C-alpha angles and dihedrals in degrees: 000000000000132000103198095144126204124270113214131186122201122198137150094358094308132107122216131192114220112212123211097256095038121088118239115239115282132191092277092054093050091048090050093051096044093058104030105127103225124170127202113257096019124125112238133190119200115193114205097015098178109189091349102257097144093034095054094043091050091048089053088062094053100267118143102233134199111186124189136187137169092225113083093207090054092054091051090048091053089053092049093048093048089053091045090056098041098247137117119243122170100221117191135182118231150085122289110307098350094100092053103043110163094010128117133207141191092227132024116189139174142169097192135173104288109157108129109244121205114234111274093017098094115133129188101204111120098253093050095040089054089060107032111111100170127261095315099026093247100091096109098027092055090057092048092050093045094054100036100093091057090057102041129087126220112311089007123165135219116203128184140159123233140176108253091237088068085067135256091218090047091053091049092050092050092050094045090050088062096045101265127135103227130215140159112243098185144349134201136181112231138173113282107260114255094227088058094065092068088052099039099121090049092048092049089052089059096043096101093160094056099239093148128057110255091227137043129022115300117232096191143028132197120239121203131200106212127194130196115196130196117222 
């Protein structure tokens, strides 16, 4: 007999089940959901949906949502949470755009792992894997940006959240390179993530826009919600 219990998260009138291998919502997830610009009737793709927080909330407003994740348990959790909240979410297993080949959307959004990871320091335990963004933090985001145009309709939008130390100007350059008009939709100061302290020297080495103090231990970090729009 086991006594594992069930972890639940309640927010904005919805109830979410948190599976064992799926991270519970953190400050970055709540920031992302608070400012995600969804419009009733649109078709939205969320890449890396986790437990389905953004997907379910968007579906509650009348958005047609496809939510993907590389973790099978996350995909099942999205389905459970959609059912639990009385909405329809098309949850699919797969990497980046693979589950939606040939499809187009009005909005593509993601709040992916983006913590810069020093070479040789990669870990595959669930908490670390949910944060690791490659050496410069852009490993997953670069793939999302690169493939977005092929999966967006006319006047489509790509929206993602980043730590400010990844670079506002860097984000804008990456979007412009692929034909997007960039803008910042929202910003918020949050507590510096605990996993970042063990990588602080590496992060400072990447902080070309000087968002962090070069000395001392940072207590906070700015998060940005960035949008790229097609004309």
